[in-house]
C-alpha positions in Angstrom: 91.7 84.2 55.9 88.9 81.6 57.3 87.3 83.1 59.9 86.6 80.0 62.3 84.9 81.0 65.5 86.6 80.7 68.7 85.8 78.0 71.5 82.5 80.1 72.9 80.2 77.0 73.8 78.6 79.1 76.9 77.4 82.1 74.6 76.2 79.9 71.6 74.4 77.7 74.7 72.6 80.9 75.7 71.4 81.8 72.6 70.3 78.1 71.3 68.8 77.0 74.4 67.0 79.2 76.3 65.2 76.3 77.7 68.5 75.1 79.7 69.4 78.8 80.1 66.4 79.6 82.3 66.7 76.3 84.8 70.1 77.3 84.9 69.1 80.0 86.4 66.7 78.9 88.6 69.3 76.2 90.0 71.8 79.7 90.6 68.7 80.8 92.9 69.3 77.8 95.2 73.3 78.2 95.3 75.8 80.1 97.5 76.3 83.2 95.2 79.7 85.3 95.1 79.4 89.3 94.1 81.9 89.6 91.5 84.2 92.6 91.7 84.2 94.9 88.6 87.3 93.5 88.1 86.1 89.4 87.6 82.7 90.6 86.0 84.9 91.8 82.8 86.7 88.9 82.8 83.5 86.8 82.9 82.3 88.6 80.0 85.2 87.4 77.8 84.8 83.7 79.3 81.4 83.2 78.2 82.0 85.3 75.1 85.0 83.2 73.6 87.2 86.0 73.8 89.4 83.7 76.4 89.5 80.6 74.1 90.7 78.0 74.4 89.4 78.8 78.4 86.6 77.2 79.7 86.3 78.9 82.7 88.8 79.9 85.9 92.0 78.1 85.7 92.2 75.5 87.9 95.8 75.1 90.5 97.3 72.8 88.0 96.6 75.3 85.5 97.8 78.2 87.1 101.2 76.9 87.9 101.3 75.9 84.7 100.4 79.3 82.9 102.4 80.9 85.5 105.3 79.0 85.3 105.6 78.5 81.2 103.1 80.6 79.8 100.8 77.7 78.8 98.5 75.3 79.7 98.5 72.1 80.9 98.4 70.8 77.1 101.0 73.0 76.0 98.0 75.8 74.5 100.0 79.1 74.8 98.6 81.4 77.1 100.2 83.9 78.9 97.8 85.2 81.6 96.4 83.6 84.7 92.1 84.2 85.1 91.8 83.3 88.4 88.4 83.7 90.9 89.8 85.6 94.0 87.0 84.9 96.9 86.7 85.0 100.5 88.2 83.0 103.3 84.5 81.8 104.9 82.9 81.3 101.3 85.8 78.6 100.3 85.7 77.1 103.7 82.2 76.3 102.7 83.1 74.7 99.7 84.0 71.0 98.3 85.3 70.1 94.8 82.7 69.7 92.6 80.2 72.0 94.6 78.5 74.5 92.3 77.8 78.5 93.5 76.5 81.3 91.3 78.2 84.2 90.1 76.5 87.6 90.3 77.2 90.8 88.5 77.8 93.7 90.5 74.7 95.0 89.8 72.9 91.6 91.2 72.1 89.4 87.4 73.2 86.0 87.6 75.7 85.7 84.8 77.0 82.6 85.4 77.3 79.0 87.8 80.9 77.7 88.3 81.4 74.2 88.9 84.2 74.3 91.7 87.4 71.3 91.0 90.3 73.0 93.0 90.8 75.4 95.2 94.1 77.4 96.9 95.2 80.2 98.7 96.7 83.0 96.9 100.7 83.3 97.3 100.8 86.6 96.3 104.9 87.5 95.9 104.9 84.5 93.9 102.2 85.3 91.2 103.4 88.9 90.8 107.4 87.6 90.1 106.5 84.6 87.8 103.7 87.2 86.3 105.2 90.8 86.2 108.7 90.0 86.8 108.4 92.2 90.1 107.2 92.4 93.5 107.1 96.2 93.0 103.4 97.5 93.7 103.9 100.8 92.2 103.0 98.5 89.3 99.1 98.9 88.8 98.4 95.0 88.4 101.2 94.0 91.6 98.9 96.5 94.0 96.1 95.0 93.1 97.2 91.6 94.0 98.5 92.3 97.4 96.1 94.8 98.5 92.4 93.8 96.9 92.8 90.3 96.2 90.9 87.7 98.4 92.6 85.1 99.8 91.7 81.9 97.8 91.3 80.8 94.0 88.7 79.1 92.5 88.9 77.3 89.2 86.8 75.2 87.0 84.5 75.4 84.2 81.4 77.6 84.2 78.2 77.7 82.4 76.8 81.3 81.3 73.7 82.9 82.0 73.7 86.2 81.0 76.3 88.9 79.5 77.1 91.6 81.7 74.9 94.7 80.7 76.5 97.8 78.9 74.5 100.9 79.1 77.1 103.5 77.5 77.8 102.5 73.7 76.2 99.7 73.8 76.6 99.9 69.7 80.5 99.4 70.0 80.4 96.2 71.5 80.5 93.3 69.9 81.3 89.2 70.6 83.8 87.9 68.5 80.9 86.1 66.8 79.2 89.6 66.1 82.4 91.3 65.1 83.3 87.8 62.7 80.0 88.6 61.0 80.4 92.2 60.8 83.7 91.9 59.3 82.3 89.1 56.2 79.6 92.0 56.0 81.8 93.9 55.4 83.8 92.3 52.6 86.9 92.2 55.1 89.0 89.3 54.7 92.2 91.0 56.3 92.0 92.7 59.5 94.7 94.4 61.2 93.8 95.8 65.3 94.8 98.3 66.6 94.9 98.7 70.6 94.9 102.5 71.7 95.4 103.2 75.5 95.3 107.3 74.7 93.1 109.5 72.3 94.4 108.8 69.3 96.3 111.9 67.8 97.6 112.5 63.8 100.6 110.1 65.2 98.1 107.1 65.8 96.3 107.2 63.0 98.9 108.2 60.3 100.8 104.5 62.1 97.9 102.7 61.5 97.5 103.7 57.8 100.7 102.6 57.6 100.3 99.3 58.5 96.6 99.0 56.7 98.9 99.8 53.7 102.0 97.3 54.3 99.2 94.5 54.6 96.8 95.3 52.7 93.8 95.4 55.6 90.9 96.9 56.7 91.7 98.2 60.1 89.7 97.8 63.5 90.2 100.0 66.8 90.1 97.6 69.2 90.7 99.8 72.4 90.2 98.3 76.0 87.3 99.9 78.1 87.8 97.8 81.9 90.2 99.5 84.1 93.7 100.2 82.7 96.8 102.4 84.3 95.9 104.7 87.1 95.7 108.0 85.7 94.7 106.8 82.1 92.1 108.8 80.3 88.5 108.4 81.4 87.2 106.1 78.9 84.4 108.2 78.0 86.7 110.8 76.4 88.6 108.6 74.9 85.9 106.7 73.2 84.7 109.9 72.0 87.8 110.5 70.5 88.2 107.8 68.6 84.8 108.2 67.1 85.9 111.2 66.1 88.9 110.2 64.0 87.0 107.1 62.2 86.6 110.0 59.7 90.3 110.7 58.8 90.7 107.1 57.3 89.0 106.1 53.9 85.6 105.2 53.4 84.5 101.8 54.9 88.2 100.9 55.9 88.0 101.2 59.4 85.5 100.8 62.3 85.6 101.1 66.1 84.7 98.3 68.5 85.5 98.1 72.5 86.9 95.7 74.4 85.5 94.9 77.6 89.2 94.3 79.4 90.8 94.4 82.4 94.6 95.6 81.4 97.0 94.0 83.7 100.0 96.1 82.0 102.0 92.9 81.9 104.5 93.9 79.6 105.5 91.1 77.0 103.6 88.4 78.7 100.0 90.9 77.8 101.1 91.6 74.3 101.0 88.0 73.5 98.0 88.1 75.6 96.6 90.9 73.6 97.5 89.1 70.0 95.3 85.9 71.6 92.3 87.7 71.6 92.1 89.6 68.7 92.5 86.3 66.6 89.7 85.2 68.7 87.8 87.9 67.4 88.8 87.4 63.8 92.0 89.6 62.8 94.2 88.3 60.9 97.4 91.2 62.0 98.0 92.9 65.0 99.9 96.0 65.7 102.2 95.3 68.7 103.8 99.0 69.8 107.2 99.6 70.8 106.7 99.1 74.9 103.0 97.8 74.4 101.2 97.5 77.8 103.9 98.6 79.9 103.6 101.6 82.7 107.0 103.2 82.9 109.7 103.1 85.8 109.6 101.5 88.9 110.3 102.4 92.7 114.0 102.9 91.7 113.7 104.8 88.5 114.2 101.2 86.2 111.6 100.5 83.6 109.6 97.1 84.8 109.9 95.9 80.9 112.5 96.8 78.4 110.8 98.6 75.8 111.6 96.5 72.6 110.5 93.0 74.9 106.6 93.3 73.7 107.5 93.5 70.1 109.9 90.7 70.0 108.3 88.1 72.3 104.7 88.5 70.0 107.4 88.0 67.1 109.0 85.0 68.4 105.6 83.4 68.5 103.9 84.5 65.2 103.8 81.0 64.3 102.1 79.7 67.5 100.1 83.0 67.7 98.1 82.4 64.2 97.8 86.0 64.0 100.5 88.1 62.0 102.0 90.7 64.4 103.2 94.4 62.9 105.9 95.8 64.8 105.4 99.3 63.6 108.1 102.2 63.6 107.1 105.2 65.6 105.5 107.6 63.3 107.3 111.9 63.7 106.4 115.2 62.3 109.0 116.5 59.8 108.7 120.3 59.8 110.0 120.8 56.7 108.1 118.4 54.5 104.8 119.2 56.4 104.0 115.1 57.2 104.6 112.3 59.3 107.3 109.6 58.4 108.5 106.7 59.7 111.7 107.8 62.4 114.2 105.9 60.1 113.5 107.8 57.4 114.0 111.4 58.7 116.1 113.4 56.9 119.7 114.0 57.9 119.3 117.7 59.9 115.5 118.1 59.6 113.9 119.3 62.1 111.2 117.2 64.2 108.5 118.6 66.0 106.8 117.1 69.0 104.5 117.5 72.0 104.5 114.8 75.0 102.0 113.5 76.7 102.9 115.5 79.4 103.5 118.8 77.2 99.8 118.0 76.1 98.2 118.0 79.1 100.1 121.1 80.0 98.5 122.9 77.3 94.9 122.1 78.2 95.4 122.3 81.8 96.3 126.2 80.9 94.3 126.4 78.0 96.6 127.0 75.5 96.8 126.4 72.0 97.1 122.6 70.4 98.7 122.6 66.8 96.7 121.4 63.8 99.9 118.9 62.8 99.8 117.3 66.2 95.9 116.8 66.4 92.4 117.1 65.1 90.3 120.1 65.9 87.6 117.4 67.0 89.7 115.7 69.2 91.1 118.5 71.1 87.3 119.7 71.2 86.7 116.6 72.8 89.5 116.9 75.2 89.3 120.5 76.1 85.7 119.8 77.3 86.3 116.8 79.4 89.4 118.3 80.7 88.8 121.7 81.2 91.5 124.2 82.0 93.0 124.1 85.6 91.5 126.9 87.2 88.1 125.4 86.2 88.6 121.8 87.0 87.6 119.9 90.6 90.6 118.7 92.8 90.3 117.0 95.7 92.9 118.2 98.9 93.6 115.5 101.5 94.9 116.0 105.1 95.9 112.4 106.5 97.6 113.2 110.0 97.6 111.6 113.7 94.3 112.3 116.0 94.9 115.6 117.3 97.4 116.8 114.6 95.9 119.8 113.3 93.8 118.7 109.8 90.1 119.8 111.1 91.9 123.5 112.2 93.5 123.8 108.9 90.7 122.2 106.8 88.3 124.8 108.3 91.0 127.7 107.6 91.4 126.9 103.7 87.7 126.2 103.6 87.5 129.9 103.9 90.5 130.9 102.3 89.3 128.6 99.1 85.7 130.5 99.3 87.4 133.7 99.3 89.3 133.0 95.9 87.2 130.7 93.4 83.7 130.4 92.6 83.8 126.8 92.1 81.6 125.0 95.4 84.1 123.8 98.4 82.7 120.6 100.4 84.6 119.8 103.7 84.4 116.5 104.5 86.2 115.8 107.9 86.2 113.0 109.5 84.0 113.5 113.0 81.1 114.0 110.4 82.1 111.5 107.8 81.4 108.7 111.3 78.5 110.4 112.2 76.7 111.0 109.2 77.9 108.5 106.8 79.6 106.2 108.6 78.1 105.9 111.5 77.5 101.9 111.0 81.2 101.2 110.9 83.6 100.4 113.4 87.4 100.7 113.5 88.7 97.6 112.3 90.9 97.6 109.1 88.2 96.4 107.3 86.2 98.7 108.3 88.3 101.7 108.3 89.4 100.8 104.6 85.3 100.9 103.8 84.9 104.5 105.4 87.9 105.9 103.4 86.7 104.2 100.4 83.3 105.7 100.7 85.0 109.3 101.0 86.7 108.7 97.8 83.8 107.9 95.9 82.0 111.2 97.5 85.6 113.1 96.8 85.4 111.7 93.3 82.1 112.6 91.8 82.4 116.0 93.4 86.3 116.7 91.6 84.5 115.1 88.6 81.8 117.4 88.5 84.2 120.5 88.8 83.8 121.2 92.7 86.4 121.4 95.4 86.2 118.9 98.5 88.7 119.0 101.3 88.8 115.7 103.3 90.5 116.0 107.1 90.8 112.4 107.9 93.0 110.2 110.0 93.0 107.6 106.8 96.7 105.6 108.3 97.3 103.3 105.8 98.9 104.1 102.7 97.6 101.1 100.4 94.0 102.7 101.1 95.0 106.5 100.0 97.0 105.3 96.9 93.4 103.8 95.9 91.9 107.2 96.5 94.3 108.9 94.9 93.7 106.6 91.6 90.5 107.1 91.9 89.9 111.0 92.2 92.9 111.0 90.1 91.1 110.1 87.2 88.5 113.4 87.3 91.2 115.8 88.8 94.2 116.8 90.8 94.5 115.0 94.1 97.0 116.9 96.7 97.8 114.7 99.5 98.9 116.9 102.8 100.8 114.8 105.4 100.2 116.6 108.9 103.4 115.8 110.3 102.6 116.7 114.0 104.8 115.0 116.5 102.7 112.3 118.5 103.9 113.9 122.1 102.0 116.9 120.4 99.0 115.4 119.7 98.5 113.9 123.4 99.2 117.3 125.0 96.9 118.8 122.6 94.1 116.2 123.2 91.3 117.6 125.9 89.1 114.7 125.4 91.4 112.2 127.1 91.4 109.8 124.3 94.9 109.1 124.7 95.3 108.7 127.8 92.3 106.1 127.4 94.2 104.3 125.0 97.1 103.9 126.9 95.5 102.6 129.7 94.0 99.8 127.3 89.9 101.6 127.7 89.9 102.2 124.0 91.2 99.7 121.0 92.4 99.8 117.7 93.1 103.7 118.1 96.0 105.4 115.5 99.1 105.9 117.1 99.0 104.1 120.0 97.1 100.7 119.6 97.0 100.7 116.0 99.4 101.7 113.0 100.1 105.1 111.0 101.7 104.7 107.8 102.7 107.7 107.3 103.0 109.9 103.4 106.2 108.7 101.8 105.2 111.2 98.9 102.9 114.0 100.0 102.4 116.9 98.2 102.5 119.2 101.1 104.0 118.1 104.3 103.0 120.2 107.8 104.3 120.6 111.2 101.5 122.5 113.2 104.0 122.3 116.3 105.9 124.5 114.2 103.6 126.6 112.3 99.9 127.8 112.8 96.6 126.7 111.4 96.5 129.9 108.6 99.9 129.9 107.8 99.7 126.5 106.8 96.6 127.2 104.8 98.3 130.2 103.0 101.3 127.5 102.2 98.5 125.5 101.0 96.6 127.8 99.2 100.2 128.7 97.6 100.7 125.6 95.8 97.5 125.3 94.6 98.4 128.6 93.1 101.9 127.2 91.7 99.7 124.2 90.4 97.3 126.6 88.2 94.2 125.3 90.4 93.5 128.5 92.1 94.4 132.3 91.4 96.7 132.8 94.2 96.7 136.4 93.4 93.4 137.6 93.1 92.3 140.1 95.7 90.4 138.5 98.6 87.0 139.3 98.1 85.3 139.4 101.8 88.4 139.6 104.6 88.3 143.1 104.4 85.0 144.5 103.8 84.6 148.4 104.0 82.8 149.2 107.8 
């Protein structure tokens, strides 16, 4: 296979012409600038290093329309995923075609300059339907599109100043040019890429060995480490697990390289996209798994994508892709033979052993044994380090409801009970305290309410990650922001949403400050339940109406739920409630 480098002019220019790049940097300082989101920063890196070849920047309106409708650029080149730069309406209104803007990394450094060729208003529903085949925001990419995408797209070529920095696993990040050079140095001419999204266990290793043997190729383990599906195992833990399995391949036949890609979880389209990227990195073969880049079911319990669709579409486009597709069979463990075999080769009546992802999580949470036929001891050791048994994990309890519903009272009763049944630190983040001490700069607009909840979510996530317990007592009126916080904290531990469903009339009767009356009189604007909406949770773990039970009874219900989930020992004797006189 001839290793022809992909389009990567920006990176080449950055390396070859430092003087020009320095001039571009100086120009950028005088230009209007846009602070990239983490989502956009991942895309910028792959545009600059050539992984998104043949793109030379963010899609213009005409290219965007063509990609959405046909999975092709205007010249007919296969390209399935719109690569777009969404910005605020205020910035877009200040720009005209031909204007240039500087693009900054979230940490502040200049990465590139964009020359604006077109600007247009985002049509969320149209893009969701054409690209992802659904407008159901249970799909993470659709949710991001509907709730976190700015209102205007800018398109045009970019000129590179610097690649984004990487602070962890720096030696495992490679540009396409660097990776191709490594292949040559290693004497590899046939390379099969495998993209795991979860830690690799024995079945995955056997699957990849089968692929290597089938096409007589070396293996590139090439996981994505940009944003993936909410709830996926933390990237740091995954990378440690990938590194641990390398020694289970024959010497010098496999390597690990990290791909800084934000997954869209777009099923068949995404599979094509991943294959194109691996071609740009110099791979000759790509393993497309069954249900590749999919994510389960929609709100009606139906799969977002047909499980076989991804393998079929990449096979249909194999010649055009220029990379050979391996649609390998699932490997299963046959107890009688004490080995893994392709599912189609399992003898009749043979006993197959398996552990689902859910069962693996249960065993980790409960500290139970995991058999060696399933995984390697060093992989399990890494997972146990990052995901200890639930009695040692951090978690967040998130109470939400109308003002005066009883959230704070329940939270204080719960704080006392939790401190009595666990040795983990417990932190209470009450809405009034947060507003006074962490968010005193914010008002009550939708934007500021969301920012307040996001700040609390970030803090609760850090506490949860470090095995502490957080109780949040907040109005948090909007479903999409509560979901964002759930997804954020769910990376590190359990998230328990409690809907305090006390009726509005009861909340008003309890209002000793007279805030509801002032809101009804128009003296307080943007007051939740009166002049501002409250979107009730649809899938809260616990629902409590404090007009029917006391705060102490409500807190006890929460403790019992936590006990059933294995997060606390609810049967542990209280330590301090009945001290001897």
